[in-house]
Every structure is written in structure tokens, then in C-alpha cells.
C-alpha positions as CSV (number, residue, x, y, z in Angstrom):
1,X,-6.0,2.0,-12.5
2,X,-8.7,4.7,-12.3
3,X,-11.0,2.3,-10.5
4,X,-8.2,1.3,-8.1
5,X,-7.5,5.0,-7.3
6,X,-11.1,6.0,-7.2
7,X,-13.1,7.8,-4.6
8,X,-15.0,4.6,-3.8
9,X,-11.8,3.4,-2.0
10,X,-11.4,0.2,-4.2
11,X,-7.7,0.4,-3.2
12,X,-8.7,-0.2,0.5
13,X,-10.8,-3.2,-0.4
14,X,-8.0,-4.7,-2.6
15,X,-5.2,-4.1,0.0
16,X,-7.5,-5.2,2.8
17,X,-8.1,-8.6,1.1
18,X,-4.3,-9.0,0.4
19,X,-3.5,-8.2,4.1
20,X,-6.0,-10.8,5.3
21,X,-8.5,-8.3,6.8
22,X,-11.5,-10.0,5.3
23,X,-12.4,-13.5,6.3
24,X,-12.5,-16.1,3.5
25,X,-15.9,-16.0,1.8
26,X,-16.9,-12.7,3.3
27,X,-16.9,-10.8,0.0
28,X,-19.8,-10.6,-2.4
29,X,-19.1,-12.4,-5.7
30,X,-18.9,-9.0,-7.3
31,X,-16.2,-7.7,-4.9
32,X,-14.3,-11.0,-5.1
33,X,-14.2,-10.7,-8.9
34,X,-13.2,-7.0,-8.7
35,X,-10.3,-7.8,-6.3
36,X,-9.1,-10.6,-8.5
37,X,-9.2,-8.4,-11.6
38,X,-7.4,-5.5,-9.8
39,X,-4.7,-7.8,-8.5
40,X,-4.1,-9.3,-11.9
41,X,-4.0,-5.9,-13.6
42,X,-1.7,-4.2,-11.0
43,X,0.7,-7.1,-10.9
44,X,1.0,-7.0,-14.7
45,X,1.5,-3.2,-14.7
46,X,4.0,-3.2,-11.9
47,X,5.9,-6.1,-13.5
48,X,6.6,-3.9,-16.6
49,X,8.9,-1.6,-14.7
50,X,12.1,-2.0,-12.7
51,X,14.1,0.7,-10.9
52,X,17.6,1.1,-12.2
53,X,18.9,2.2,-8.8
54,X,17.7,2.5,-5.2
55,X,15.2,5.3,-4.9
56,X,13.9,7.1,-1.9
57,X,10.1,7.3,-1.8
58,X,7.7,8.7,0.8
59,X,4.5,7.5,2.3
60,X,2.2,9.6,4.5
61,X,0.2,7.6,7.0
62,X,-2.3,8.5,9.7
63,X,-2.0,5.1,11.5
64,X,1.2,3.2,10.9
65,X,-0.2,0.1,12.7
66,X,-3.1,0.0,10.3
67,X,-0.9,0.2,7.3
68,X,2.2,-1.8,8.4
69,X,1.0,-3.9,11.3
70,X,1.9,-4.0,15.0
71,X,5.6,-4.0,14.4
72,X,5.5,-0.2,13.7
73,X,3.4,0.7,16.7
74,X,5.1,3.6,18.4
75,X,7.7,3.9,15.7
76,X,9.9,1.3,17.2
77,X,11.3,0.0,13.9
78,X,15.0,0.9,13.3
79,X,16.0,2.9,10.4
80,X,17.1,0.7,7.5
81,X,14.7,-2.1,8.5
82,X,12.7,-3.9,5.9
83,X,9.0,-3.8,6.3
84,X,6.8,-6.1,4.2
85,X,3.2,-5.1,3.3
86,X,1.1,-7.8,1.7
87,X,-1.1,-5.1,0.1
88,X,-0.2,-2.5,-2.5
89,X,1.4,0.6,-1.0
90,X,1.2,3.9,-2.8
91,X,4.3,6.2,-2.5
92,X,5.6,9.4,-3.9
93,X,9.1,10.5,-4.8
94,X,8.1,14.0,-3.5
95,X,8.0,14.3,0.3
96,X,5.5,17.2,0.1
97,X,3.0,15.0,-1.7
98,X,3.1,12.4,1.0
99,X,3.0,14.9,3.9
100,X,-0.5,16.2,4.7
101,X,-1.6,17.9,7.9
102,X,-1.9,15.3,10.7
103,X,-0.1,12.7,8.7
104,X,3.4,11.2,9.6
105,X,5.7,10.9,6.7
106,X,8.1,7.9,6.3
107,X,10.9,7.6,3.8
108,X,11.9,4.3,2.3
109,X,14.5,3.2,-0.2
110,X,13.3,0.8,-2.9
111,X,14.9,-0.8,-5.8
């Protein structure tokens, strides 16, 4: 987890691969191995937990289109809509953690 969250932005590489932002075969062998290892580890860790009830979480984003795709461009998704992200998406249960200057904050219910 430390490597995924690190300052080298490993999280951006992993989620970018999962979202299809890198053409097949464009990664070095080292990066491809790193992504496969991170996906396996994160899936295993996430699979250990299950929320007992719907929980509101927050995500601060500078560019919703870059994170969620064109469907969110201009904020035209109705409240209560389901948005699927093929990458991992970090969230917080505390709005103030997700909200940073110049960043829009979105709430979502999960569970």
C-alpha cells in the first residue's frame, strides 16, 4: 500500500492502466509487473472488507472528466446516478479531507 500511495504516483499508473489510458504493450516490463502486483494486492486487501450499511464518502477532484470520463463533463450526471470507474478510486468519510482549494468535492453512497 505504501508504494501505491507514494509520491512517485504509482496510483496514477495503476489506475491509468485499468482505465485503458495506456496502449497494450506500451509499459516497460518493470511497470507491467508493478501494475499486476499492485492490482493483485489491492484486490486481495479490498476483498477482506465489506461495509455493513450504505456509507457516504467524499472524493475531491480537479478534473471530473479525467477521473470519471466524459459522462461527468459539466456536472450533468443526476444525483443518485451510478458512476463506474475501472480504476481504484480513493475516498474519505470526511468531507474536509476530500476538499482542497481549487478542488470540487463529490459525495457518493457506497455499500
